[in-house]
All heavy atoms as an XYZ file, in Angstrom:
869
protein
N      49.147    -45.340     29.664
C      50.074    -45.149     28.507
C      49.261    -45.034     27.169
O      48.083    -45.464     27.102
C      51.054    -46.169     28.280
O      50.526    -47.370     27.995
C      52.001    -46.303     29.539
N      49.787    -44.441     26.153
C      49.094    -44.270     24.874
C      48.813    -45.675     24.163
O      47.802    -45.793     23.486
C      49.807    -43.337     23.906
O      50.977    -43.964     23.568
N      49.618    -46.679     24.377
C      49.350    -47.953     23.812
C      48.060    -48.566     24.341
O      47.405    -49.294     23.488
C      50.495    -48.912     24.097
N      47.715    -48.340     25.496
C      46.362    -48.760     26.086
C      45.271    -48.203     25.383
O      44.196    -48.903     25.083
C      46.364    -48.733     27.533
C      47.332    -49.518     28.326
S      47.338    -49.563     30.140
C      46.248    -48.164     30.594
N      45.316    -46.874     25.060
C      44.221    -46.200     24.384
C      44.147    -46.800     22.939
O      42.959    -46.946     22.473
C      44.566    -44.662     24.372
C      44.421    -44.150     25.771
C      45.552    -43.509     26.397
C      43.199    -44.049     26.442
C      45.443    -42.924     27.579
C      43.031    -43.610     27.714
C      44.024    -42.982     28.227
O      44.111    -42.323     29.463
N      45.226    -46.958     22.288
C      45.133    -47.581     20.838
C      44.689    -48.908     20.832
O      43.927    -49.236     19.840
C      46.495    -47.491     20.197
C      46.870    -46.112     19.924
C      47.910    -45.257     20.385
C      46.235    -45.332     18.890
N      47.877    -44.025     19.721
C      46.915    -43.953     18.813
C      45.075    -45.492     18.062
C      46.521    -42.949     18.037
C      44.747    -44.445     17.119
C      45.503    -43.184     17.099
N      44.811    -49.667     21.867
C      44.342    -51.024     21.947
C      42.757    -50.987     22.099
O      42.114    -52.016     21.752
C      44.962    -51.786     23.051
O      44.538    -51.406     24.325
N      42.233    -49.947     22.542
C      40.755    -49.857     22.629
C      40.248    -49.108     21.466
O      39.150    -49.531     20.909
C      40.424    -48.970     23.863
C      38.871    -48.718     23.978
C      40.745    -49.816     25.203
N      40.893    -48.189     20.963
C      40.458    -47.361     19.863
C      40.512    -48.162     18.491
O      39.519    -48.010     17.777
C      41.168    -45.993     19.652
C      40.879    -45.087     20.904
C      40.981    -45.357     18.377
C      41.787    -43.865     20.954
N      41.449    -49.049     18.264
C      41.631    -49.769     17.184
C      40.380    -50.744     16.832
O      39.854    -50.636     15.770
N      39.955    -51.498     17.784
C      38.888    -52.433     17.484
C      37.506    -51.592     17.321
O      36.773    -51.994     16.425
C      38.740    -53.271     18.713
C      40.176    -53.244     19.306
C      40.666    -51.975     19.044
N      37.384    -50.565     18.043
C      36.166    -49.616     17.794
C      36.185    -49.057     16.406
O      35.203    -48.970     15.653
C      36.101    -48.622     18.929
C      35.784    -49.264     20.282
C      35.049    -47.501     18.543
C      35.914    -48.275     21.351
N      37.396    -48.652     15.926
C      37.545    -48.032     14.601
C      37.149    -49.012     13.515
O      36.491    -48.742     12.514
C      38.792    -47.424     14.419
C      39.119    -46.701     13.067
C      38.465    -45.612     12.828
C      39.873    -47.425     12.225
C      38.727    -45.133     11.572
C      40.135    -46.908     10.972
C      39.465    -45.596     10.729
N      37.559    -50.194     13.669
C      37.455    -51.278     12.680
C      36.011    -51.639     12.614
O      35.234    -51.852     11.692
C      38.197    -52.584     13.002
C      39.847    -52.205     12.847
C      37.899    -53.741     12.099
C      40.132    -51.787     11.403
N      35.371    -51.784     13.774
C      33.904    -52.087     13.811
C      33.102    -51.007     13.234
O      32.167    -51.304     12.410
C      33.448    -52.258     15.366
O      34.172    -53.274     15.997
C      31.896    -52.600     15.420
N      33.463    -49.803     13.395
C      32.633    -48.746     12.792
C      32.886    -48.749     11.256
O      31.949    -48.472     10.410
C      33.174    -47.277     13.337
C      32.715    -47.030     14.717
C      33.372    -45.689     15.262
C      31.241    -47.023     14.939
N      34.081    -49.040     10.777
C      34.243    -49.163      9.332
C      33.429    -50.168      8.753
O      32.902    -50.224      7.713
C      35.757    -49.500      9.019
C      36.725    -48.238      9.112
C      38.189    -48.779      8.885
C      36.362    -47.262      8.095
N      33.400    -51.419      9.389
C      32.677    -52.619      8.920
C      31.185    -52.226      8.916
O      30.455    -52.686      8.021
C      32.933    -53.778      9.720
C      34.203    -54.589      9.467
C      34.339    -55.620     10.489
C      34.341    -55.059      8.124
N      30.640    -51.565      9.921
C      29.202    -51.326      9.938
C      28.753    -50.277      9.118
O      27.678    -50.282      8.595
C      28.847    -50.979     11.519
C      28.910    -52.219     12.449
C      28.599    -51.766     13.840
C      27.903    -53.276     12.035
N      29.487    -49.239      8.879
C      29.085    -47.889      8.264
C      29.694    -47.702      6.969
O      29.140    -47.026      6.044
C      29.060    -46.870      9.184
C      28.367    -46.988     10.323
C      28.875    -47.164     11.624
C      26.918    -47.030     10.360
C      28.206    -47.314     12.746
C      26.198    -47.029     11.484
C      26.808    -47.301     12.736
N      30.834    -48.063      6.655
C      31.547    -47.628      5.538
C      31.799    -48.733      4.533
O      31.256    -48.542      3.337
C      33.085    -47.066      5.845
C      33.848    -46.508      4.591
C      32.935    -45.900      6.839
N      32.382    -49.932      4.888
C      32.356    -50.936      4.013
C      31.868    -52.159      4.709
O      31.143    -51.990      5.640
C      33.883    -51.088      3.564
O      34.680    -51.593      4.756
N      32.072    -53.345      4.127
C      31.739    -54.490      4.776
C      30.317    -54.757      4.668
O      29.732    -54.941      3.486
N      29.435    -54.752      5.698
C      28.127    -55.109      5.747
C      27.215    -54.135      4.826
O      26.448    -54.593      4.018
C      27.551    -54.950      7.237
C      26.070    -55.214      7.357
C      28.369    -55.937      8.099
N      27.542    -52.746      4.964
C      26.739    -51.928      4.245
C      26.761    -52.112      2.621
O      25.731    -52.211      1.939
C      27.258    -50.522      4.484
C      26.154    -49.402      4.353
O      25.016    -49.691      3.995
N      26.564    -48.139      4.415
N      28.059    -52.255      2.107
C      28.124    -52.471      0.742
C      27.611    -53.922      0.188
O      27.022    -53.966     -0.783
C      29.634    -52.420      0.333
C      30.224    -50.913      0.448
C      31.639    -51.022      0.064
C      29.459    -49.991     -0.537
N      27.947    -54.858      1.041
C      27.367    -56.215      0.676
C      25.930    -56.358      0.630
O      25.344    -56.762     -0.228
C      27.985    -57.333      1.625
C      27.601    -58.707      1.437
C      28.124    -59.084      0.111
C      28.182    -59.533      2.570
N      25.285    -55.751      1.729
C      23.880    -55.883      1.722
C      23.184    -55.023      0.661
O      22.242    -55.450      0.108
C      23.318    -55.318      3.088
C      23.619    -56.230      4.372
C      22.970    -57.563      4.195
O      21.800    -57.688      3.903
O      23.690    -58.598      4.423
N      23.815    -53.919      0.325
C      23.206    -53.129     -0.705
C      23.324    -53.846     -2.131
O      22.293    -53.833     -2.888
C      23.898    -51.748     -0.834
C      23.357    -50.762     -1.835
C      24.075    -49.443     -1.805
O      24.772    -49.129     -0.883
O      23.854    -48.720     -2.796
N      24.469    -54.475     -2.469
C      24.544    -55.093     -3.600
C      23.685    -56.225     -3.741
O      23.128    -56.746     -4.766
C      26.065    -55.388     -3.936
O      26.490    -56.392     -3.011
N      23.543    -57.113     -2.690
C      22.711    -58.292     -2.673
C      21.260    -57.852     -2.817
O      20.484    -58.627     -3.417
C      22.911    -59.133     -1.338
O      24.142    -59.527     -1.212
N      20.773    -56.831     -2.136
C      19.439    -56.308     -2.171
C      19.130    -55.929     -3.689
O      17.996    -56.202     -4.139
C      19.224    -55.122     -1.221
C      19.131    -55.594      0.166
O      19.230    -56.739      0.559
O      19.139    -54.682      1.091
N      20.115    -55.246     -4.321
C      19.791    -54.918     -5.613
C      19.669    -56.012     -6.483
O      18.907    -56.099     -7.431
C      20.984    -53.960     -6.138
C      20.888    -52.549     -5.639
C      22.026    -51.650     -6.212
C      22.097    -50.177     -5.719
N      23.222    -49.560     -6.279
N      20.500    -57.017     -6.332
C      20.518    -58.200     -7.146
C      19.410    -59.281     -7.007
O      18.843    -59.747     -7.848
C      21.898    -58.982     -7.086
C      22.156    -60.001     -8.039
C      23.469    -60.553     -8.037
N      23.668    -61.445     -9.060
C      24.880    -61.942     -9.300
N      25.879    -61.696     -8.627
N      24.926    -62.918    -10.199
N      19.046    -59.422     -5.689
C      18.101    -60.496     -5.341
C      16.884    -59.961     -4.539
O      16.012    -60.687     -4.091
C      18.772    -61.545     -4.487
C      19.954    -62.238     -5.107
C      21.255    -62.086     -4.700
C      19.720    -63.120     -6.163
C      22.276    -62.660     -5.186
C      20.730    -63.762     -6.804
C      22.140    -63.459     -6.361
O      23.085    -64.164     -6.978
N      16.829    -58.685     -4.298
C      15.774    -58.058     -3.572
C      14.314    -58.395     -4.109
O      13.457    -58.288     -3.283
N      14.050    -58.627     -5.297
C      12.768    -58.949     -5.809
C      12.395    -60.387     -5.562
O      11.202    -60.837     -5.780
C      12.657    -58.654     -7.327
C      13.629    -59.485     -8.157
N      15.035    -59.206     -8.133
C      13.391    -60.635     -8.901
C      15.582    -60.166     -9.005
N      14.661    -60.956     -9.412
N      13.344    -61.175     -5.051
C      12.967    -62.669     -4.877
C      12.397    -62.910     -3.484
O      13.006    -62.448     -2.431
C      14.146    -63.523     -5.138
C      14.678    -63.392     -6.529
C      16.008    -64.226     -6.687
N      15.698    -65.631     -6.228
C      15.754    -66.618     -7.051
N      16.035    -66.488     -8.199
N      15.405    -67.792     -6.510
N      11.394    -63.639     -3.337
C      10.745    -63.947     -2.046
C      11.626    -64.783     -1.177
O      11.788    -64.657      0.092
C       9.456    -64.689     -2.231
C       8.687    -64.776     -0.967
C       8.279    -63.545     -0.254
O       8.057    -62.571     -0.833
O       8.325    -63.502      0.971
N      12.314    -65.775     -1.817
C      13.350    -66.604     -0.971
C      14.387    -65.937     -0.472
O      14.916    -66.228      0.685
C      13.723    -67.830     -1.804
C      14.460    -67.409     -3.153
O      14.322    -66.339     -3.645
O      15.153    -68.314     -3.731
N      14.828    -64.936     -1.099
C      15.987    -64.034     -0.595
C      15.413    -63.209      0.621
O      16.207    -63.192      1.575
C      16.487    -63.117     -1.679
C      17.519    -62.076     -1.089
C      18.699    -62.408     -0.755
C      17.156    -60.756     -0.875
C      19.718    -61.549     -0.228
C      18.032    -59.776     -0.410
C      19.257    -60.228     -0.090
O      20.200    -59.369      0.435
N      14.224    -62.722      0.496
C      13.644    -62.046      1.647
C      13.534    -62.864      2.849
O      13.886    -62.519      3.990
C      12.382    -61.385      1.361
C      12.415    -60.245      0.304
C      11.074    -59.801     -0.178
N      11.175    -58.793     -1.173
C      10.957    -57.521     -0.791
N      10.758    -57.149      0.297
N      11.037    -56.560     -1.849
N      13.103    -64.126      2.652
C      13.002    -65.001      3.768
C      14.418    -65.352      4.327
O      14.480    -65.431      5.566
C      12.259    -66.345      3.281
C      10.777    -66.113      3.076
C      10.151    -67.426      2.515
O      10.702    -68.536      2.769
O       9.019    -67.295      1.823
N      15.313    -65.696      3.478
C      16.660    -65.862      3.951
C      17.162    -64.777      4.751
O      17.812    -64.890      5.838
C      17.530    -66.119      2.753
C      18.950    -66.274      3.073
C      19.635    -67.420      3.541
C      19.806    -65.215      2.748
C      20.865    -67.472      3.722
C      21.208    -65.249      3.049
C      21.766    -66.457      3.511
O      23.100    -66.512      3.842
N      17.026    -63.556      4.253
C      17.578    -62.316      4.976
C      16.899    -62.148      6.365
O      17.581    -61.595      7.226
C      17.341    -61.107      4.111
C      18.088    -59.943      4.586
C      18.114    -58.872      3.489
C      18.841    -57.689      4.096
N      19.179    -56.650      3.171
N      15.624    -62.489      6.518
C      15.045    -62.388      7.786
C      15.400    -63.350      8.743
O      15.334    -63.309     10.133
C      13.430    -62.359      7.576
C      12.900    -61.211      6.947
C      11.474    -61.356      6.716
O      10.815    -62.349      6.971
N      10.845    -60.190      6.233
N      16.040    -64.512      8.314
C      16.358    -65.658      9.279
C      17.812    -65.815      9.409
O      18.256    -66.606     10.246
C      15.795    -66.975      8.627
O      16.427    -67.191      7.423
N      18.691    -64.876      8.842
C      20.055    -64.995      9.044
C      20.611    -63.595      9.525
O      20.346    -62.545      8.909
C      20.782    -65.345      7.653
C      22.200    -65.396      7.836
C      20.291    -66.694      7.303
N      21.447    -63.709     10.464
C      22.079    -62.361     10.937
C      23.183    -61.821      9.905
O      23.852    -62.620      9.289
C      22.826    -62.661     12.273
O      23.563    -61.458     12.670
N      23.211    -60.623      9.697
C      24.109    -60.058      8.593
C      25.452    -59.898      9.062
O      26.318    -59.679      8.278
C      23.485    -58.860      8.007
C      23.392    -57.760      9.009
O      23.724    -57.818     10.223
N      22.716    -56.642      8.580
N      25.798    -59.883     10.353
C      27.165    -59.722     10.829
C      27.649    -60.809     11.772
O      28.700    -61.294     11.617
C      27.249    -58.251     11.485
C      28.664    -57.870     11.920
C      29.518    -57.744     10.804
C      28.544    -56.564     12.773
N      26.841    -61.134     12.825
C      27.243    -62.128     13.739
C      26.633    -63.537     13.484
O      25.378    -63.539     13.421
C      26.832    -61.593     15.184
C      27.646    -60.242     15.445
C      27.200    -62.633     16.192
C      26.991    -59.550     16.752
N      27.434    -64.535     13.263
C      26.980    -65.857     12.910
C      25.981    -66.326     14.099
O      26.415    -66.324     15.234
C      28.074    -66.733     12.743
C      29.199    -65.678     12.461
C      28.954    -64.538     13.255
N      24.992    -66.855     13.733
C      23.894    -67.370     14.708
C      22.914    -68.455     14.070
O      22.700    -68.162     12.882
C      23.045    -66.203     15.304
C      22.683    -66.415     16.703
C      23.464    -66.437     17.786
C      21.228    -66.852     16.929
C      23.040    -66.596     19.094
C      20.801    -67.009     18.193
C      21.697    -66.906     19.280
N      22.584    -69.461     14.697
C      21.683    -70.376     14.089
C      20.450    -69.825     13.512
O      19.761    -69.008     14.210
C      21.363    -71.388     15.193
C      22.546    -71.263     16.139
C      22.898    -69.904     16.021
N      20.103    -69.994     12.280
C      18.865    -69.451     11.713
C      17.542    -69.804     12.364
O      16.699    -68.982     12.613
C      18.805    -69.913     10.234
C      20.151    -70.208      9.887
C      20.802    -70.704     11.242
N      17.500    -70.997     12.796
C      16.338    -71.448     13.520
C      16.118    -70.599     14.744
O      14.874    -70.348     15.104
C      16.392    -72.894     13.801
O      17.484    -73.287     14.676
N      17.018    -70.296     15.523
C      16.887    -69.415     16.741
C      16.748    -67.969     16.437
O      15.940    -67.293     16.968
C      18.085    -69.648     17.678
C      18.138    -71.150     18.043
C      17.975    -68.720     18.822
C      19.298    -71.447     18.876
N      17.538    -67.473     15.466
C      17.542    -66.148     15.107
C      16.243    -65.673     14.446
O      15.757    -64.527     14.775
C      18.625    -65.794     14.028
C      18.752    -64.483     13.670
C      19.458    -63.519     14.505
C      18.264    -63.813     12.460
C      19.614    -62.222     14.185
C      18.432    -62.534     12.192
C      19.128    -61.729     13.033
N      15.562    -66.550     13.727
C      14.195    -66.208     13.128
C      13.215    -65.777     14.171
O      12.353    -65.027     13.918
C      13.744    -67.253     12.232
C      12.532    -67.069     11.357
C      12.212    -68.279     10.570
N      13.311    -68.912      9.797
C      13.762    -70.223      9.946
N      13.136    -70.954     10.803
N      14.611    -70.638      9.162
N      13.184    -66.524     15.304
C      12.136    -66.420     16.352
C      12.446    -65.221     17.396
O      11.622    -64.939     18.340
N      13.634    -64.615     17.219
C      14.037    -63.566     18.181
C      13.230    -62.308     17.995
O      12.870    -61.934     16.861
C      15.557    -63.149     17.985
C      16.390    -64.095     18.613
S      18.089    -63.389     18.456
C      19.024    -64.722     19.207
N      12.873    -61.587     19.135
C      12.193    -60.274     18.967
C      13.095    -59.250     18.159
O      14.348    -59.280     18.238
C      12.009    -59.779     20.368
C      12.252    -60.904     21.241
C      13.050    -61.849     20.426
N      12.463    -58.327     17.523
C      13.215    -57.381     16.628
C      14.100    -56.529     17.459
O      15.314    -56.083     17.002
C      12.326    -56.485     15.802
C      12.915    -55.653     14.914
C      13.600    -56.429     13.794
O      13.350    -57.523     13.405
N      14.674    -55.764     13.182
N      13.763    -56.125     18.660
C      14.598    -55.387     19.611
C      15.926    -56.025     19.927
O      16.980    -55.524     20.061
C      13.797    -54.966     20.841
N      15.928    -57.387     20.127
C      17.104    -58.072     20.378
C      18.040    -58.115     19.123
O      19.143    -57.889     19.273
C      16.777    -59.531     20.804
C      15.966    -59.507     22.133
C      18.075    -60.340     20.980
C      16.649    -58.940     23.365
N      17.407    -58.261     18.010
C      18.165    -58.262     16.791
C      18.914    -56.977     16.569
O      20.005    -56.939     15.983
C      17.214    -58.598     15.514
C      16.835    -60.023     15.518
C      15.888    -60.357     14.350
C      15.287    -61.654     14.354
N      14.481    -61.836     13.086
N      18.153    -55.862     16.798
C      18.649    -54.496     16.602
C      19.932    -54.279     17.569
O      21.000    -53.762     17.214
C      17.519    -53.453     16.709
C      18.170    -52.080     16.646
C      16.679    -53.700     15.488
N      19.607    -54.585     18.829
C      20.635    -54.204     19.863
C      21.899    -55.138     19.775
O      22.963    -54.565     19.898
C      20.034    -54.216     21.313
C      18.925    -53.204     21.370
C      20.989    -54.103     22.187
C      18.027    -53.355     22.594
N      21.753    -56.396     19.655
C      22.812    -57.342     19.787
C      23.444    -57.831     18.465
O      24.501    -58.146     18.414
C      22.474    -58.541     20.616
C      22.102    -58.097     22.034
C      20.893    -58.161     22.555
C      23.214    -57.749     22.911
C      20.520    -57.812     23.765
C      22.883    -57.370     24.267
C      21.581    -57.517     24.791
N      22.612    -57.858     17.450
C      23.091    -58.426     16.103
C      23.154    -57.183     14.949
O      23.332    -57.580     13.908
C      22.069    -59.472     15.669
C      22.155    -60.686     16.529
C      21.262    -60.958     17.565
C      23.131    -61.598     16.257
C      21.225    -62.035     18.345
C      23.221    -62.736     17.028
C      22.210    -62.885     18.157
N      23.024    -56.006     15.367
C      23.086    -54.922     14.413
C      22.272    -55.001     13.205
O      22.662    -54.788     12.092
C      24.630    -54.848     14.054
C      25.550    -54.705     15.092
C      26.403    -55.732     15.446
C      25.653    -53.495     15.926
C      27.255    -55.672     16.487
C      26.540    -53.370     17.020
C      27.422    -54.410     17.293
N      21.084    -55.429     13.322
C      20.095    -55.613     12.251
C      19.351    -54.262     12.142
O      18.174    -54.088     12.536
C      19.064    -56.718     12.565
C      19.688    -58.146     12.601
C      20.060    -58.489     11.203
O      19.332    -58.252     10.218
O      21.062    -59.139     10.941
N      20.038    -53.244     11.499
C      19.530    -51.992     11.445
C      18.688    -51.823     10.089
O      19.071    -52.362      9.132
C      20.579    -50.855     11.581
C      21.280    -50.985     12.935
C      20.629    -51.258     14.125
C      22.606    -50.744     13.180
N      21.586    -51.293     15.110
C      22.760    -50.876     14.635
C      23.660    -50.343     12.445
C      23.924    -50.746     15.232
C      24.845    -50.215     13.058
C      25.065    -50.315     14.509
N      17.727    -50.996     10.053
C      17.003    -50.615      8.777
C      17.816    -50.194      7.701
O      17.525    -50.429      6.564
C      15.953    -49.691      9.240
C      15.808    -49.719     10.663
C      17.156    -50.175     11.198
N      18.912    -49.610      7.981
C      19.829    -49.079      6.873
C      20.348    -50.215      5.985
O      20.758    -49.894      4.859
C      20.990    -48.226      7.397
C      21.934    -49.017      8.240
S      23.196    -47.858      8.996
C      24.611    -48.359      8.143
N      20.320    -51.493      6.541
C      20.950    -52.558      5.765
C      19.853    -53.125      4.901
O      20.189    -54.091      4.067
C      21.427    -53.585      6.599
C      22.690    -53.150      7.496
C      22.734    -53.441      8.870
C      23.588    -52.380      6.898
C      23.805    -53.028      9.567
C      24.784    -51.932      7.644
C      24.778    -52.260      8.997
O      25.772    -51.863      9.761
N      18.568    -52.631      4.976
C      17.511    -53.218      4.059
C      16.834    -52.166      3.434
O      15.747    -52.255      2.938
C      16.449    -54.001      5.004
O      17.055    -55.076      5.530
N      17.476    -51.036      3.079
C      16.838    -49.913      2.713
C      16.416    -50.139      1.136
O      15.381    -49.684      0.507
C      17.618    -48.574      2.623
C      18.875    -48.522      1.828
C      19.671    -47.367      1.983
N      21.038    -47.621      1.679
C      22.153    -47.226      2.286
N      21.906    -46.603      3.510
N      23.256    -47.451      1.921
N      17.005    -51.055      0.408
C      16.762    -51.302     -1.048
C      15.418    -52.202     -0.985
O      14.813    -52.238     -1.995
C      17.895    -52.124     -1.653
C      19.067    -51.312     -1.884
C      18.933    -50.163     -2.745
O      18.156    -50.140     -3.618
N      19.746    -49.166     -2.511
N      15.181    -52.948     -0.017
C      13.976    -53.686      0.174
C      12.678    -53.065      0.580
O      11.627    -53.680      0.486
C      14.199    -55.063      1.009
C      15.384    -55.868      0.504
C      15.640    -57.011      1.595
C      15.124    -56.493     -0.732
N      12.816    -51.893      1.097
C      11.724    -51.206      1.660
C      10.828    -50.368      0.659
O       9.700    -50.133      0.826
C      12.153    -50.293      2.809
C      12.684    -51.011      3.921
O      12.361    -52.175      4.161
N      13.580    -50.472      4.566
N      11.523    -50.056     -0.486
C      10.759    -49.329     -1.512
C      10.037    -50.182     -2.516
O      10.641    -50.895     -3.157
N       8.781    -49.949     -2.679
C       7.968    -50.716     -3.747
C       8.414    -50.499     -5.021
O       8.444    -51.289     -5.859
N       8.732    -49.218     -5.370
C       9.151    -48.819     -6.671
C      10.476    -49.493     -7.216
O      10.620    -49.975     -8.219
C       9.237    -47.267     -6.827
C       7.921    -46.552     -6.725
C       8.050    -45.017     -6.841
C       6.732    -44.390     -6.664
N       6.849    -42.873     -6.593
N      11.485    -49.443     -6.219
C      12.647    -50.097     -6.569
C      12.460    -51.534     -6.626
O      13.048    -52.122     -7.677
C      13.661    -49.846     -5.330
C      15.093    -50.426     -5.581
C      15.670    -49.725     -6.827
C      15.955    -50.123     -4.432
N      11.588    -52.146     -5.947
C      11.487    -53.473     -6.032
C      10.973    -53.903     -7.472
O      11.316    -54.942     -8.050
C      10.517    -54.062     -4.868
C      10.090    -55.559     -4.969
C       9.093    -55.893     -3.935
O       9.041    -55.169     -2.985
O       8.363    -56.969     -4.191
N       9.936    -53.071     -7.825
C       9.228    -53.419     -9.190
C      10.268    -53.169    -10.279
O      10.402    -54.060    -11.242
C       8.014    -52.598     -9.329
C       6.920    -52.854     -8.387
C       5.896    -51.732     -8.468
O       5.936    -50.860     -9.345
O       4.956    -51.784     -7.623
N      11.117    -52.217    -10.280
C      12.067    -51.981    -11.301
C      13.058    -53.022    -11.226
O      13.539    -53.454    -12.320
C      12.713    -50.577    -11.135
O      13.424    -50.525     -9.966
N      13.536    -53.624    -10.075
C      14.542    -54.643    -10.069
C      13.952    -55.987    -10.678
O      14.563    -56.546    -11.362
C      14.825    -54.974     -8.654
C      15.709    -53.993     -7.857
C      15.936    -54.268     -6.523
C      17.009    -53.894     -8.549
N      12.585    -56.198    -10.504
C      12.062    -57.387    -10.923
C      12.091    -57.364    -12.510
O      12.206    -58.331    -13.207
C      10.696    -57.583    -10.426
N      11.889    -56.254    -13.104
C      11.748    -56.179    -14.553
C      13.173    -56.077    -15.228
O      13.395    -56.476    -16.262
C      10.990    -54.950    -14.954
O      11.568    -53.753    -14.438
N      14.111    -55.507    -14.514
C      15.452    -55.354    -15.065
C      16.324    -56.550    -14.861
O      17.128    -56.871    -15.675
C      16.172    -54.060    -14.400
C      15.517    -52.768    -14.718
C      16.197    -51.638    -14.046
O      17.179    -51.945    -13.293
O      15.720    -50.546    -14.015
N      16.298    -57.127    -13.693
C      17.226    -58.319    -13.467
C      16.767    -59.620    -13.918
O      15.562    -60.014    -13.804
C      17.412    -58.487    -12.025
C      18.033    -57.451    -11.345
C      19.566    -57.217    -11.523
O      20.139    -58.277    -11.875
N      20.086    -56.038    -11.474
N      17.629    -60.338    -14.707
C      17.135    -61.697    -15.165
C      17.180    -62.637    -13.890
O      17.684    -62.413    -12.898
C      18.226    -62.129    -15.997
C      19.449    -61.328    -15.683
C      18.897    -59.915    -15.156
N      16.279    -63.608    -14.004
C      16.177    -64.578    -12.942
C      17.283    -65.431    -12.784
O      17.615    -66.373    -13.604
C      14.797    -65.470    -13.133
C      13.551    -64.661    -12.853
C      13.323    -64.479    -11.370
O      14.258    -64.173    -10.630
N      12.020    -64.579    -11.017
N      18.038    -65.160    -11.777
C      19.292    -65.960    -11.583
C      19.058    -66.688    -10.086
O      18.384    -66.057     -9.375
C      20.563    -65.025    -11.444
C      20.802    -64.305    -12.652
C      21.994    -63.416    -12.388
O      22.388    -62.960    -11.354
N      22.559    -62.836    -13.573
N      19.479    -67.810    -10.022
C      19.381    -68.553     -8.766
C      20.042    -67.869     -7.781
O      21.164    -67.492     -7.846
C      19.905    -69.965     -9.003
C      20.748    -69.805    -10.223
C      20.306    -68.676    -11.016
N      19.408    -67.724     -6.500
C      20.039    -67.273     -5.388
C      20.947    -68.275     -4.820
O      20.628    -69.440     -4.633
C      18.951    -66.803     -4.349
C      19.564    -66.366     -3.088
C      20.335    -65.203     -2.988
C      19.487    -66.945     -1.795
C      20.957    -64.649     -1.973
C      19.965    -66.491     -0.787
C      20.799    -65.362     -0.705
O      21.453    -64.904      0.361
N      22.184    -67.902     -4.524
C      23.296    -68.802     -4.041
C      23.361    -69.049     -2.546
O      24.220    -69.750     -2.107
C      24.747    -68.340     -4.579
C      24.653    -68.134     -6.051
C      24.566    -69.500     -6.723
O      25.051    -70.594     -6.312
N      23.839    -69.554     -7.818
N      22.456    -68.397     -1.790
C      22.384    -68.621     -0.324
C      21.764    -70.018      0.066
O      21.344    -70.722     -0.740
N      21.834    -70.250      1.355
C      21.215    -71.544      1.828
C      19.873    -71.499      1.832
O      19.225    -70.413      2.013
C      21.776    -71.870      3.278
C      23.377    -72.005      3.193
N      24.028    -73.064      2.668
C      24.231    -71.253      3.798
C      25.211    -72.905      2.975
N      25.414    -71.768      3.521
N      19.156    -72.569      1.581
C      17.694    -72.527      1.501
C      17.181    -72.400      3.006
O      17.797    -72.907      3.928
C      17.216    -74.005      1.042
N      16.143    -71.726      3.192
C      15.518    -71.467      4.442
C      14.520    -72.591      4.786
O      13.610    -72.922      4.035
C      14.720    -70.139      4.460
C      14.156    -69.966      5.709
C      15.716    -69.013      4.117
N      14.800    -73.193      5.878
C      13.900    -74.376      6.321
C      12.894    -73.918      7.414
O      13.386    -73.192      8.284
C      14.694    -75.520      6.790
C      15.588    -76.152      5.604
C      16.549    -77.219      6.111
O      16.426    -77.506      7.391
N      17.258    -77.888      5.250
N      11.668    -74.279      7.330
C      10.762    -73.727      8.333
C      10.419    -74.866      9.283
O      10.488    -76.025      9.100
C       9.503    -73.351      7.698
C       9.777    -72.129      6.868
C       8.540    -71.576      6.258
N       8.817    -70.547      5.487
C       8.109    -69.643      4.980
N       6.828    -69.726      5.222
N       8.512    -68.613      4.191
């Protein structure tokens, strides 16, 4: 019946919206613009999954392929951090504000 199809299409549609339209994409972009020049933010971002909660101590040591396949850690979520020119302009434009994320423990 058509209700069964909608029960499958609905969650897929919501997941696609979160991954590509709003949610993760917008949040990561605004955080990268605001805190991308800070080294502690970069370390935090490498040790925390952006969509699926997972312990940072385990996530940090995972191979990149596992992060991409199972945790949706795609390069499109870090595009603001990859360009050196943008990083330099951010450091000069943004006042130093404390990052509100959790401290990364090694």
